[in-house]
N, C-alpha and C positions, 0 to 999 in steps of 0.2 A: 595654806593661808586661811585664816578664819574670816567669816563674813564681816565681823566687826572691823577687821583690818582693812578689808576692801572698802567698806563704807567710809572709814576715816580718811582714806586717800581720795575718794571721789565726791564725798558729800559730808564734809566736816563742818560742824556748827560750833561757833564760839559760845562758851558758857554752858554747853551741853555735851554729854558723853553717851556713847552706846554702852549700855550696861550688859546686855546679853541678847542672844538670838536663839530662838527655839522653834521647832515645828509644833503646830497645834491643829486643831480641827474646828472649823467654823461653819455652821450650817451644813455639816456633812462633807465639807471640802477641806483638803489639806492646805494650810496656809503657813507662812513664816511670820512670826511675831518678833519684832525688834524693839526691845525695851530701852527707852531713853530716860535719863535722869539729869537733873540740873547739877552743875558743879557745886561743890561745897562752898558755902559762904558767898554764893552769887545772888544778886538781887534780880527780880523779874523786871521786865520792861513794861511800863504802862501802855496799853493799847491806844489810849486816848491822846497822850502827849508825846509818847516815845521816849520818856526818861526813865531811868532806873529808880525803882521805888521799893520800900521795904515790904516784906510779905505780909499777907493778911490770913489766908488759909489755903488749903489745897483741895481741889475737886477730885472727883473720881477719874480713874484712868480712861482715856479716850483712844480710839484707833484712827490713824490717818493713813490712807491708802497710798502706797509707794509703787514704783515701777516693778512689774512682775519679774521674777527670776526663774528661768527654765520653765515658764508657763505656770509657776506657782504664785498666787497672790501674796504680796508682801505688805505688812502693816507696821507703821511706827506706833508704839504704845507709850503714851506719856500722860501723866497726871498734871493737868494745868494748875498753875498757882494763881491766886488772886492777890493783887497788890493794893496797898492803901496809898492813894495819891491825894495830896492836899488840894490840887486843882480839879481833878476829875472824880474823886471819890474812890470807891472800891471798884476796881476793874480787873478783868481777866488779863493775864500777861500776854504779850505778843511773842510768838515763837517764829523762828526764821524759816521753817519749812512749809508754812501755810499762812493764810490770812483769814481773819474773821472766824466764822463758825464753820468754815468748809471742812469736809472730811477727806478731801484729796490734797496731797502735797503739791506744791508748785511744780516740782520736777515731774510728777506723774501727769499733771495737767498739760505741761509743755510737751511731754511725750505723746499724749493722745492728740493734741492739736497738730503736731508735726505729721503724724500718720493721717490725720483728717484732710491734709492737703492732697494726698495721693489716693485715698479711698473715700467712699461715701461714709457718712457718720454711722449708718447702720452696720456696715461691714467692719468698721473699726471696733464698734461695741461688741460684735459677735466674736471677732478674733481674740480680743483681750478680755473677754468674759466680763464685760461691764455693761452698763445701761446706756441707751441713746442719750438720756438726759445728762449723764456725766460727760459724755463726749461733747455735747452741745455747750455745757457750762465751761468746759476746758477751752473750746474754740472761742467762746465769748470772752473769756478772761484774756486769752492771747490777743484778740483783736482790740479790746479796750486798752490793754497795755501798749500795744503797737500804735494805736491812734494818739495816745497821750504822749508818746515819745518820738513820733515821726517828725521829720523836718520838711516843712513846705514853704520855707522862706524864699527859695530860688525858683519857684514855678514861673515860667515865662510863657508857656504855650499850653492851652487846654483844648480838649475836644468835648463837645456836648452832643449826646445822642439819646434816643429812647429805645427801650427794649420791651417787647411783649413778654410778660412773665406769667400771666394767668389768663385763662379763657374769659371771654366777655370783654375783650379790649381793655385789659388792665395792664398799664405800662409802668416801667421804671425809668426815671431820668438818671442817666449815668454821666459823670464828668470825669474825664481822664486827663492825666498829665501826659503830654505827647512831646516833651522835649527830647532832643537827640540823646541826652545822657541818662534820661530816666523816663520810663513809660509805665504807668501804673494807674490804678483806680484811685481817684481823689475823693469822690463823694457819690452816694447813691440816694435817691429820694423817690417817694411814691408818687405816681401819676406823672403827667407831662404838661403841667399847666404853668402859668406865670408865677403863681405862688411857690410852686416846687423849685424852680430855678432861683427865685429870690431867696429862698432858704439857703441855697448853696452860697450865694454871694454874701449873705449875712454871716454865715459860719466861716467863710474864707477871709472876710475882713476887707475894709476899704483900702487899707494900705497895700495889701497883696494884690487886690483887684487893680489898683492903679499901676502896678508894675507889670501887668500882663502885656505881652507884645503881640501874640497871635491867638486867635480863637477860631476853631473849626467846628461847623455845625451844618445841619441840613436846613431846609427852608421852612421849618415849622414856625408859624408866626409868633407864638408865645416866646420861643427862644430868641428870635430876632429882636423882639421888643425889649426883653430884659437885658440882653447883651448890649444893645445900643444905649441903654440907660445906665447900666452899672460898669461897663468897660468900654466906653466909647472911644478911648484912646487906642485900643488894640486894633490890629488889622484883622477884620472878620472875614475868614475864607469860607466859601461854601463848599459843601461836600460834593466832590465829583461823582461819587458813587450814586448819590440820589438823583443827580441830573441825568445820568445814564439810565437810571431806573425809570424816571418819568418818560424819557424818550421810548424806551422799550415797551412801556405800558401803552403809549400812544400808538406805536406800530402794531402791537398785538390787537388793539381795539380796531384799527383800520383793517387789518387782515381778516379778523373774525367777521366784521360787517360785510366786507367785500366777498368773502368766501360764501356766506349765506346767500348773497344776491346772485352770485354766479351759479351756485348749486341749484337755485330755483330755475335757472335757465338751462340746466343740464350740463353745465361746464364745471369741472372740478380741478382746475389747474393749481389751486392753492392748497391741495391736500398734502399733508406732511411737509408743509413749508414754514411752519412756525419757527423752528430753531434755525432754519436757513437765514431768516430775516433778523433774528435776535442776536445770534452769535457774531463775534468778530470774524472777519475773513480768515485770519490765521488759525482760528480754532475749529474750523469746519472739517468734517470728515470728507472722504472722497465722494461719497454718495450725496452728501449735502452740498458739496461744491458743484457737482454736476446739476443738481436740482436748481441751485441759485443761478447758474449760467443760463439755464432755460428760462427762468423767471425774468431775468434782466432783459430779455428780448421782447417782453410784453409791456404794454403801456397801462399798468395797473396802479391804483392809488397806493397799495401796499409796497410796490416796488419803488415808487417815487418817495414814499416815506422812508424807506430803507436808505435810499441814496442821500436824502437830506441828513439822516442820522450819521452816515459815514462821512459826509462832507464836514460835519461839525467837529470831527476829530482833529481837523487841522487847527482848530481854535487853541487846543492845548499845546501846540508846538511853537506858538509865538513867545517872544521874550518881552517885547515892549507892551505895556498896558494900552498905549495909544493905538497901535496897529491891531492888537487883539480886540479892542473895542470897535474898531472900524469893521473888522471881519464879523463880529457879533451882530452889528447893526445890519450889515448886508445880508447875513444869513437869516435874520429875523424877517427882513423885508421880503426876501425870496420865499420864505416859508409862509408868510401871510398871503402871498399871491398864489399859493398852491391850491387853495380852496379845499384843503384837507383839515377838517375841524380839529381832530385830536392833536395834530402837529401844530396848528395855529395856537391852540391852548398852551402848548409848550413854549412857543415863541413869545407869547404874551407874558408867561411866567419869567422867562429869561430877561425880557426887557424890564420887568418890574424889579429884578434883582441885578441889574447890570453892574452897578458899582461893586457889589459884593463878589460878583464873578471875577471882575478885574483885580480884586485884591489878591487873587492867587498869584498874579504876576508881580504885584507890588511886594509880595512876600518872597519873591525870587524862587518860587516853586519849592520852597523848603517845607511847607506845611501841606499835608495831604491827609485824606481819610483812611489811607491804607493801614496806619497804626490802629485807628479806632476799630476798623473792621476785624483786624486780627484779635484785638482784645474782646470784641463782641463774640467772636467764634469761641474763645476760651470761656466766656461767660455762659454761652449756650451749652457748651460741653459740661460745665459745672452743674447747670440746672438739670440736664439730662441724666447726669451721673447720680443725682439725688432724686430722680423721678419727680422733680418739681418741689415747691415749698408751699406749705399751707399758710404760713404767716410771713408778713413782710420782715419781721425781725430776724427770722431764720435766714431768709434770702439775703438780707443786708449783712449779717455776720459772715455767711459763707462767701459772699462776693468780696468783701474786704479781706478775708483770710486768704483767698486764692489769688486775687488780682491786685491787692493793695500794696504788695511789696513792703510789708510792715516790718519794723525792727523787732527782734525777739530779746527777751531777758537773757542775761549772761548765765550760762550753765556749764558745769564741768562735763556733762554728758553730751554725746553726739547721737542723735536719733535717726540719721539718714544713712 
């Protein structure tokens, strides 16, 4: 079977035919050149208006890179025609295998973009003997096409979080769709300020924002302010993970302060006790369980802070917002009487966000941060795989490509 026959079956273009295929040498490398010609008496399509127009002249043959065969680079060779359009003037014709002045075919760009989901861009460039720039442009094209054709009309639940992506406290604001039927990255913006999240809601639109039912976020004040203003009708659920994180930080601070004070007196009972106090009881090792049993016999601030943290776990088992609120009030009162400043700070924070905490029960416990943390782990894996990103544009493109669940153009090839 000839190569032209194979191409006609998998990549046939209307008004164009494969004239011949030959081996050649380009820059000392063996390549396959596939010559394409226009069908007889066919008119070119104006790139400006998309209508068929009479020919004006023909340019020199150009090469368009196609998917490699057997590790050998493949190029389409075609002499572009210029057409005379009454409305647009003299324009170069539009061809179906590429767009604009690109030298890569759409099929090859989709091929590179598909592999870029599995490997780093540098590895894809090395394997297929191309440049990092071509891989980046291919992924960028795939992302732009996907963003233009994705459907975001039925988004009902979103999660807002920030991710550290660069040294020097440089953050990205990420917005996920966390509906049961679809979990994906909706938007990514630079920094974690009020203006950043406002840009998302402007891009998302007022109508879509008004249809949101649930929003999950942490207690970062700029996020709370914007969400209350732009999506006040949605049930705003606070992230359980960040509440546990604040409690663990408080316990760790109490333990460190008390350990230093006891060490100065010659007592070292809190040595190797950090993870005994921070981990959940069911996750403790046998050694840690024995250490915790000994610590619970002592009247230490760190132990009392640990008991307060564990008692708060009953809060999440309630069903009624009323009784959950009563438990929260009692827990905060007991914590404020403990005279343990780091835990008192946590209690004041929970009191300030009481209604948002109770929204978790109003949402029937259907919205949680577990989905967001899972997507964040994939995001961090993507960043590590690429050894970080120098520019925000590169990070944005990669994150949309990996986590955006974007649609892809129809293609006769399968690259997975």
